[in-house]
C-alpha positions in Angstrom: -21.5 -35.5 -6.8 -19.4 -32.5 -7.6 -16.4 -32.0 -5.4 -13.9 -29.3 -4.6 -10.4 -30.5 -3.5 -8.6 -27.8 -1.3 -5.0 -28.7 -0.5 -3.9 -27.3 2.9 -7.4 -26.9 3.8 -7.3 -27.4 7.6 -6.3 -23.7 8.5 -6.1 -20.0 7.3 -7.1 -19.4 3.8 -7.6 -23.0 3.0 -10.1 -23.5 5.8 -11.9 -20.2 4.7 -12.1 -21.6 1.1 -13.3 -25.0 2.2 -16.3 -23.2 4.2 -17.1 -21.2 1.3 -17.3 -23.7 -1.2 -19.3 -25.9 1.2 -21.7 -23.2 1.2 -22.0 -23.4 -2.6 -23.1 -27.0 -2.2 -19.7 -28.5 -3.1 -18.7 -31.8 -1.3 -15.4 -30.6 -0.1 -12.4 -32.7 0.1 -10.1 -31.2 3.0 -6.5 -32.0 2.4 -4.0 -31.7 5.1 -0.6 -33.2 6.0 -0.4 -33.7 9.7 -2.6 -31.7 11.8 -5.7 -33.9 11.8 -7.1 -31.9 14.8 -7.5 -28.7 12.9 -8.5 -30.8 9.8 -11.5 -32.4 11.7 -12.4 -29.0 13.1 -12.7 -27.8 9.5 -14.9 -30.6 8.4 -17.0 -30.2 11.6 -17.8 -26.6 10.9 -18.6 -27.6 7.2 -21.2 -30.0 8.4 -22.5 -27.7 11.2 -23.3 -25.2 8.4 -25.1 -27.7 6.4 -22.4 -28.7 4.1 -20.7 -32.2 3.6 -17.1 -33.5 2.7 -14.4 -35.7 3.9 -10.7 -35.5 5.1 -8.0 -36.3 2.5 -4.6 -36.7 4.3 -1.5 -36.6 2.1 1.7 -34.6 2.0 1.7 -32.4 -1.3 5.4 -32.4 -1.5 5.6 -36.2 -1.6 5.0 -37.5 -5.0 4.3 -41.1 -3.5 1.7 -39.9 -1.1 -0.1 -37.9 -3.8 -0.9 -41.1 -5.4 -3.4 -41.6 -2.8 -5.6 -39.0 -4.4 -5.5 -41.0 -7.7 -6.6 -44.0 -5.8 -9.5 -42.0 -4.4 -10.5 -40.7 -7.9 -10.4 -44.3 -9.1 -12.6 -45.7 -6.6 -15.1 -42.9 -6.2 -16.7 -42.9 -9.6 -19.8 -41.2 -8.3 -17.9 -38.1 -7.3 -15.8 -35.9 -9.5 -13.6 -33.0 -8.7 -15.0 -30.0 -10.4 -12.9 -27.4 -8.4 -9.3 -27.7 -7.6 -7.7 -25.2 -5.0 -3.9 -25.5 -5.1 -3.4 -23.7 -1.7 -0.9 -25.9 0.3 2.2 -23.9 1.0 5.0 -23.4 3.3 7.6 -20.5 4.1 11.0 -20.9 5.2 12.8 -17.7 4.9 16.4 -16.8 5.0 18.7 -14.5 3.1 20.1 -16.6 0.1 23.7 -16.3 1.2 22.6 -18.5 4.2 19.9 -20.4 2.7 20.4 -24.2 3.3 19.6 -26.6 0.4 16.7 -28.0 2.6 15.2 -24.7 2.7 15.2 -24.4 -0.9 14.2 -28.0 -1.7 11.3 -28.2 0.8 9.7 -24.8 -0.3 10.0 -25.6 -4.1 8.5 -29.0 -3.5 5.6 -28.0 -1.4 4.7 -24.8 -3.3 5.7 -25.6 -7.0 6.2 -29.3 -7.5 2.8 -30.0 -5.8 1.0 -28.0 -8.4 2.2 -30.3 -11.1 1.5 -33.7 -9.5 -1.8 -32.8 -7.8 -3.1 -31.0 -10.9 -2.1 -33.6 -13.3 -4.1 -36.3 -11.3 -7.3 -34.1 -11.2 -7.1 -32.8 -14.9 -8.0 -36.0 -16.6 -11.6 -36.0 -15.1 -12.0 -32.3 -15.9 -11.0 -32.9 -19.6 -13.4 -36.0 -19.9 -16.3 -33.8 -18.5 -15.0 -30.7 -20.6 -15.5 -28.5 -17.5 -13.4 -27.6 -14.5 -12.0 -24.7 -12.2 -8.4 -24.6 -11.1 -7.3 -21.9 -8.8 -3.8 -21.5 -7.5 -3.0 -19.6 -4.4 0.2 -17.7 -5.1 1.5 -14.7 -3.2 2.5 -11.0 -3.6 5.9 -12.5 -3.2 5.7 -14.3 -6.7 4.9 -11.0 -8.4 7.1 -8.5 -6.6 9.8 -10.7 -5.0 10.7 -10.2 -1.2 14.0 -10.0 0.4 14.6 -13.2 2.6 12.1 -15.2 0.4 14.3 -16.3 -2.7 12.8 -19.6 -2.3 9.3 -18.8 -1.7 9.3 -16.0 -4.4 10.7 -18.4 -6.9 8.1 -21.1 -6.2 5.2 -18.8 -6.4 6.4 -17.1 -9.6 6.8 -20.5 -11.1 3.1 -21.4 -10.2 2.0 -18.0 -11.8 3.9 -19.1 -15.1 2.4 -22.5 -14.9 -1.1 -20.9 -14.4 -0.8 -18.8 -17.6 0.6 -21.7 -19.7 -2.0 -24.4 -18.5 -4.8 -21.8 -19.1 -3.8 -21.8 -22.8 -3.6 -25.6 -23.0 -7.1 -26.4 -21.8 -9.4 -23.3 -22.4 -11.1 -25.1 -25.3 -12.2 -27.8 -23.0 -14.1 -25.4 -20.7 -11.4 -25.5 -17.9 -10.2 -22.3 -16.5 -7.0 -21.8 -14.5 -6.4 -18.8 -12.4 -4.5 -17.6 -9.5 -5.0 -15.5 -6.4 -2.2 -13.6 -5.1 -2.7 -12.5 -1.4 -0.7 -9.8 0.3 -0.7 -9.9 4.2 -3.6 -11.9 5.3 -4.2 -12.7 9.0 -3.2 -16.3 9.2 -0.8 -18.5 10.9 1.7 -17.7 8.2 1.6 -14.0 9.3 1.4 -14.2 13.0 5.2 -13.5 13.7 5.0 -10.3 11.6 4.8 -6.8 13.0 1.3 -5.9 11.8 1.2 -2.5 13.4 4.3 -1.5 11.3 3.5 -3.3 8.1 0.0 -2.1 7.8 1.2 1.4 7.3 2.7 0.4 4.1 -0.8 -0.8 2.9 -3.1 1.7 1.4 -6.0 -0.1 2.9 -4.2 0.2 6.3 -5.0 -3.3 7.5 -4.2 -6.9 6.9 -6.7 -8.9 4.7 -9.0 -11.8 6.1 -9.0 -15.2 4.8 -12.7 -14.8 4.0 -11.8 -12.1 1.6 -9.5 -14.5 -0.3 -12.1 -17.2 -0.1 -14.8 -15.0 -1.7 -12.5 -14.5 -4.8 -11.9 -18.2 -5.0 -15.7 -18.7 -5.0 -16.0 -16.3 -7.9 -13.2 -17.8 -10.0 -15.0 -21.2 -9.2 -18.3 -20.3 -10.6 -19.8 -20.8 -14.1 -20.0 -17.1 -14.3 -16.3 -16.8 -14.5 -16.0 -19.0 -17.5 -14.5 -16.4 -19.8 -11.6 -15.5 -17.3 -8.6 -17.7 -17.5 -4.8 -17.2 -17.1 -5.3 -14.4 -14.7 -3.7 -13.4 -11.5 -5.9 -11.6 -9.0 -4.1 -9.5 -6.4 -5.8 -9.3 -2.9 -3.6 -6.9 -1.1 -5.3 -3.7 0.0 -3.4 -1.9 -2.7 -0.1 -2.8 -1.5 1.2 -4.0 -4.9 -0.7 -4.3 -8.2 
């Protein structure tokens, strides 16, 4: 059974990607850290729409908890992870002069370290089958850099660099590695922002929708995207390309 693992899959962009991949007949592994109520809602929606999947709780910032994914892989020989969406992430904004060490450490662990630990566990199965799709959700911040987000920008820029490097390592094995860089998307992470003011900076004059990011993730997940690897696709309404 072909599976898609979506980290941070309970809400926002992750939830939209879970629903989209389920509609493409993937058995969806919905990862979440603590909000089981939202994760259960996402799984229920998947099943209501004719799909299937299961919940996979672990904190992507905790390398010990991530080992649970390895245990799942070892005990589910009839299922294999064909698509990995590294989506889980946090922001903890502050000007660097006042940034606490925990703000730096937590953002780097959740957004950058998790890419390494999760992807490494999933990669062996893809190499064995000589097929796989890895899609990393990065950010406009990782391309442009944003004031007050030195930690977040550094983490997302790190994932972009890792995307390009890993793509070169495993292209011959039929595995692609790409990234999606959303701009302002209507999710929990942008709720506190002044949408009315910010959308005037965006040529499209609106915030994006999670479903628009999910559609791009679905394309990168497809067999038709097999000759596209090491790329970063901006989804930002023309704000920065």
